[in-house]
Every structure is written in structure tokens, then in C-alpha cells.
Backbone bond lengths (Angstrom), bond angles and torsions (degrees), N, CA, C in turn:
res aa  C-N    CA-C-N  psi(-1)  N-CA   C-N-CA  omega(-1)  CA-C   N-CA-C  phi
1 M - - - 1.452 - - 1.527 110.14 -
2 L 1.323 117.12 -39.79 1.462 121.13 178.79 1.529 110.25 -63.90
3 K 1.335 116.09 -38.69 1.467 120.56 179.01 1.532 110.38 -64.32
4 E 1.329 116.22 -43.65 1.466 120.21 178.81 1.521 111.45 -62.42
5 F 1.340 115.92 -41.26 1.460 119.45 178.70 1.524 110.52 -63.87
6 K 1.322 117.17 -41.31 1.463 121.04 179.32 1.528 110.11 -61.76
7 E 1.343 117.26 -43.74 1.463 120.70 178.12 1.524 110.96 -62.67
8 F 1.324 116.45 -41.04 1.459 121.05 179.38 1.532 110.39 -64.91
9 A 1.326 116.30 -45.42 1.461 120.67 -176.58 1.524 112.26 -68.92
10 M 1.315 117.41 -26.34 1.455 120.33 -176.88 1.526 113.39 -92.96
11 K 1.324 117.27 1.91 1.462 119.65 176.42 1.517 108.99 -63.38
12 G 1.301 116.06 145.43 1.458 121.07 -177.21 1.510 113.60 -60.37
13 S 1.326 117.20 -39.95 1.462 119.39 -175.77 1.526 111.06 -67.13
14 L 1.321 117.63 -37.54 1.464 119.92 179.41 1.524 110.69 -67.36
15 L 1.320 116.31 -40.54 1.461 119.80 177.33 1.532 110.58 -65.22
16 D 1.316 116.41 -39.29 1.465 120.06 177.35 1.528 111.14 -61.21
17 I 1.322 115.95 -41.78 1.459 120.40 178.94 1.526 110.31 -63.82
18 A 1.324 116.64 -43.14 1.464 120.85 -179.81 1.530 110.85 -62.97
19 V 1.319 116.54 -44.39 1.466 120.04 178.70 1.525 109.94 -64.09
20 G 1.332 116.55 -42.92 1.459 120.01 178.42 1.518 112.41 -61.63
21 F 1.326 116.63 -38.93 1.462 121.01 179.28 1.527 110.82 -64.23
22 V 1.328 116.55 -45.89 1.472 120.62 -179.88 1.525 110.01 -65.07
23 M 1.338 116.94 -43.28 1.468 119.94 178.96 1.528 110.98 -64.55
24 G 1.329 116.32 -38.42 1.466 119.87 178.12 1.515 112.08 -63.51
25 A 1.328 116.40 -41.22 1.466 119.88 178.48 1.528 110.72 -64.73
26 A 1.332 116.42 -41.62 1.465 119.90 178.52 1.523 110.40 -66.04
27 F 1.322 116.82 -41.59 1.457 120.78 179.60 1.520 110.88 -64.58
28 K 1.320 116.71 -38.58 1.477 121.03 178.47 1.521 110.47 -59.83
29 S 1.338 116.89 -41.93 1.465 118.61 -179.51 1.528 110.78 -67.95
30 V 1.335 117.78 -34.02 1.465 120.79 177.03 1.528 109.79 -65.71
31 V 1.328 116.83 -44.60 1.467 120.83 179.87 1.525 110.57 -65.19
32 T 1.333 116.56 -40.79 1.464 119.95 179.17 1.525 110.77 -62.31
33 S 1.324 117.28 -43.27 1.466 119.16 179.07 1.524 110.71 -68.29
34 F 1.341 117.55 -34.79 1.465 121.02 176.35 1.523 110.45 -62.85
35 T 1.324 115.81 -46.26 1.463 119.83 -179.51 1.525 110.81 -65.77
36 A 1.342 116.82 -46.04 1.467 120.26 -177.50 1.522 112.11 -70.28
37 G 1.338 117.05 -35.94 1.459 119.74 -174.87 1.506 115.43 -90.91
38 I 1.328 118.22 -23.55 1.467 120.24 -175.39 1.526 112.02 -120.86
39 I 1.329 116.57 -53.88 1.468 119.96 -175.30 1.528 111.47 -67.46
40 S 1.325 116.85 -51.00 1.472 120.40 -177.19 1.526 112.83 -59.51
41 P 1.344 119.62 -45.57 1.468 117.88 177.85 1.528 113.30 -63.06
42 L 1.339 117.06 -35.48 1.465 118.71 178.91 1.528 111.11 -67.50
43 I 1.327 116.27 -41.63 1.463 119.57 175.88 1.530 109.07 -66.98
44 G 1.339 115.90 -35.97 1.459 120.49 177.91 1.516 112.93 -62.11
45 L 1.332 117.59 -32.37 1.465 120.27 175.87 1.524 110.74 -61.55
46 V 1.313 115.69 -40.99 1.464 120.17 -179.77 1.526 110.46 -70.59
47 L 1.341 116.30 -43.13 1.462 120.82 -175.95 1.525 113.46 -86.95
48 K 1.333 116.94 -4.32 1.470 123.17 -178.20 1.528 111.95 61.36
49 S 1.331 116.59 30.79 1.457 122.33 -179.98 1.519 108.12 -163.51
50 D 1.336 116.90 152.96 1.457 120.00 175.70 1.526 108.57 -68.27
51 L 1.312 116.81 134.40 1.462 121.60 -175.43 1.525 111.54 -58.67
52 K 1.330 117.34 -40.25 1.459 119.83 -177.98 1.527 112.28 -68.74
53 D 1.314 117.30 -22.89 1.465 120.41 -178.01 1.526 113.33 -86.27
54 L 1.310 118.14 -4.44 1.461 120.28 -179.74 1.521 109.84 -68.27
55 K 1.319 116.13 130.12 1.463 120.39 178.76 1.519 109.38 -154.43
56 W 1.308 113.83 158.50 1.455 121.78 175.98 1.519 106.37 -112.16
57 I 1.314 115.65 114.48 1.458 120.59 -177.75 1.526 108.38 -84.94
58 V 1.332 114.85 114.55 1.455 121.25 -179.07 1.521 109.55 -83.54
59 K 1.341 116.35 -39.92 1.461 121.27 -178.88 1.520 108.53 -139.87
60 E 1.294 116.02 128.11 1.467 121.40 178.21 1.515 110.11 -69.11
61 G 1.308 116.31 150.38 1.453 121.13 178.13 1.520 110.60 -115.05
62 V 1.327 114.51 -179.34 1.457 121.57 179.89 1.529 107.64 -113.37
63 A 1.338 115.76 132.34 1.463 120.11 179.53 1.524 109.46 -80.62
64 D 1.340 115.79 135.78 1.467 119.54 176.78 1.526 109.10 -92.31
65 A 1.328 117.39 -171.98 1.466 122.40 -175.97 1.533 111.80 -64.29
66 D 1.321 118.00 -30.25 1.468 121.18 -178.65 1.527 112.59 -84.66
67 G 1.294 118.60 -4.39 1.456 122.47 -179.39 1.519 113.45 93.19
68 N 1.330 116.61 -1.37 1.463 120.17 176.87 1.526 109.32 -76.21
69 I 1.314 115.02 140.50 1.461 119.10 -179.28 1.524 108.29 -97.25
70 E 1.338 114.83 120.86 1.456 120.57 179.83 1.525 110.00 -105.21
71 G 1.315 115.30 141.22 1.456 120.37 176.14 1.511 114.06 86.51
72 M 1.340 117.93 1.00 1.457 120.28 179.92 1.530 109.56 -80.31
73 V 1.310 115.51 138.14 1.462 121.61 174.96 1.519 106.27 -118.27
74 A 1.351 115.46 122.31 1.461 119.93 -177.79 1.522 110.26 -138.70
75 V 1.310 115.01 145.92 1.458 121.92 173.91 1.527 106.60 -97.70
76 L 1.324 116.15 115.93 1.466 121.84 -175.83 1.533 110.17 -89.59
77 Y 1.313 116.17 72.44 1.456 119.57 -175.96 1.522 112.46 -74.47
78 G 1.312 118.67 -23.28 1.466 121.21 177.07 1.516 111.54 -65.60
79 E 1.313 116.44 -41.86 1.461 120.64 177.36 1.525 110.65 -65.96
80 F 1.326 116.02 -38.37 1.466 120.43 177.56 1.524 110.63 -62.73
81 I 1.319 117.16 -44.86 1.466 121.12 179.52 1.528 110.06 -61.87
82 T 1.326 117.00 -40.90 1.464 121.16 177.81 1.526 110.50 -60.73
83 N 1.336 117.04 -43.81 1.462 120.00 178.97 1.524 112.21 -66.98
84 V 1.329 117.26 -34.25 1.465 120.31 176.38 1.532 109.88 -65.94
85 I 1.319 117.15 -40.66 1.465 120.43 177.13 1.530 109.83 -62.39
86 D 1.331 116.67 -43.97 1.472 120.75 176.16 1.527 110.61 -55.48
87 F 1.328 115.66 -47.72 1.462 120.51 -178.40 1.525 111.30 -61.62
88 I 1.316 117.03 -43.76 1.464 120.78 -178.57 1.523 110.51 -62.96
89 I 1.328 117.02 -41.36 1.464 120.32 179.33 1.529 110.04 -64.55
90 V 1.331 117.00 -47.95 1.469 120.60 179.94 1.530 110.40 -61.95
91 A 1.319 117.78 -44.43 1.462 121.11 -179.03 1.529 110.91 -63.42
92 F 1.324 117.33 -39.87 1.461 120.75 179.94 1.525 111.13 -66.10
93 V 1.323 116.85 -43.28 1.471 119.78 179.11 1.531 110.18 -65.84
94 M 1.331 117.55 -40.65 1.471 119.80 177.18 1.530 110.44 -62.90
95 F 1.327 117.48 -38.33 1.461 121.61 176.64 1.529 110.23 -60.22
96 L 1.338 116.50 -44.92 1.465 119.98 179.67 1.528 111.37 -63.78
97 I 1.336 117.07 -39.08 1.462 120.51 179.51 1.525 110.38 -65.79
98 V 1.324 117.32 -46.84 1.471 120.77 179.58 1.518 110.57 -62.76
99 K 1.324 117.04 -39.89 1.463 120.69 178.84 1.535 110.23 -63.04
100 A 1.327 117.94 -43.04 1.464 121.29 179.11 1.525 111.32 -64.72
101 V 1.326 117.06 -42.34 1.469 120.32 178.61 1.527 110.57 -63.97
102 N 1.323 117.48 -41.58 1.468 120.68 178.39 1.525 111.63 -62.64
103 Q 1.336 117.16 -38.21 1.469 119.94 177.65 1.523 110.68 -66.25
104 L 1.332 117.41 -38.83 1.461 120.20 177.39 1.525 110.90 -64.61
105 K 1.330 116.49 -39.80 1.466 119.89 178.57 1.521 110.92 -64.91
106 R 1.333 117.06 -39.86 1.468 120.15 179.56 1.524 110.49 -62.65
107 K 1.343 116.97 -39.47 1.460 120.08 179.40 1.522 110.48 -65.36
108 E 1.337 116.79 -38.00 1.459 119.88 177.81 1.520 111.00 -67.08
109 E 1.343 116.71 -37.73 1.461 120.91 -178.20 1.527 111.92 -70.39
110 E 1.318 117.28 -27.75 1.463 120.80 -178.40 1.523 109.03 -79.62
111 A 1.308 116.23 68.22 1.462 121.80 177.37 1.518 108.55 -73.31
112 P 1.331 115.77 153.78 1.463 117.21 179.13 1.527 110.73 -63.13
113 A 1.307 114.78 144.98 1.468 120.33 -179.06 1.521 109.55 -68.91
114 P 1.310 117.54 147.44 1.467 119.44 177.75 1.523 109.81 -61.77
115 P 1.315 117.02 152.10 1.474 119.04 -177.74 1.530 110.87 -58.82
116 A 1.303 113.81 140.30 1.464 119.02 -178.68 1.524 109.32 -72.75
117 G 1.253 116.07 136.18 1.463 121.30 -180.00 1.505 108.48 -163.57
118 P 1.293 115.23 -174.15 1.464 117.41 -179.54 1.525 110.38 -66.28
119 S 1.312 115.03 143.96 1.456 119.96 178.86 1.522 109.87 -75.02
120 Q 1.294 116.10 170.11 1.460 120.78 179.35 1.534 110.93 -61.02
121 E 1.320 116.42 -37.94 1.459 120.29 178.81 1.526 111.14 -64.63
122 D 1.357 116.15 -39.46 1.469 119.77 179.42 1.528 110.61 -64.08
123 L 1.324 115.90 -42.54 1.468 119.69 179.03 1.526 111.40 -63.86
124 L 1.314 116.33 -43.19 1.472 119.29 178.80 1.532 111.29 -64.34
125 T 1.325 116.44 -36.89 1.465 120.65 177.49 1.521 110.38 -64.14
126 E 1.331 116.89 -42.58 1.467 121.00 178.22 1.516 110.77 -61.88
127 I 1.328 116.20 -45.03 1.463 120.07 179.56 1.529 110.22 -61.85
128 R 1.321 117.59 -43.45 1.457 121.23 178.48 1.508 111.14 -60.66
129 D 1.343 115.51 -44.25 1.469 119.56 -179.07 1.524 111.16 -64.56
130 L 1.342 116.62 -40.46 1.464 120.33 178.76 1.524 111.25 -64.58
131 L 1.326 115.52 -40.88 1.466 119.45 178.78 1.528 110.87 -68.37
132 A 1.316 117.51 -32.55 1.445 121.36 -179.32 1.522 111.33 -70.31
133 K 1.336 119.20 -29.63 1.474 123.16 -179.47 1.523 110.53 -70.72
134 K 1.305 119.01 -26.59 1.463 121.32 -176.70 1.445 111.44 -81.50
């Protein structure tokens, strides 16, 4: 069983998936920092507020001694918008990667055509004609 697991784990496709997963997680953190550090502040300049801090307070709460607000109900739509922007950026980059890979595959598939010559039927016809002359 251990041998079978080792063979399964060492298959190329599984390793490719693992590498892709790790790269995707790293890329997600880069996109998140890009959105939080660059996109959100620029949108915040227009809205006069940080994008992640935008919320709709449905019910006011009461502040306790530590300054925490208890009982408040708020819809955090700014955070949602930030996550949607993250998703759009990641999806667009993945689209570009898949498109580039597909173009590379098409170039590989476009192998040169075999040299033009007589078809199999033409060769058989020639052989028949030669045999008929004898």
C-alpha cells in the first residue's frame, strides 16, 4: 500500500497540481496586497474613505469600556467589493495564462505537413499498370 501511495504521489499530474496550488496561494496574497495597498486607497481618495471600511450600519451598538461596540449589526460591503476586485484580477490573470498555454499548444500541434507526393492510390495504380505491361 505504501508503494502504491508513493507511485500515486510521484505522478507528474499530482505534482503539477500541488505546485499550481502553492503558486495560486502565493499569487492570491500578492493580488490581495495589491488591492489593499494600491487599489483601495485610490478608490478611497474618490470616496473620501478607505474602501474596506465602507459599511452600512443596520443597527447601532453600544460601546463598552474597551471601546468595542457590542450589539452593532453592519453590512460590510466595502470588504465585499475589495474581495470582488481581488477575484476579478485573479480570474483575468488566470485567463491570460490559459490563453498563452493554449496558443503554445496550437503552435506545437501545427506540425509541418508531410512532403507532397503521390498518394497510396496513385502508387498502387502505377504498380498495377507496370504489372499489366509484363
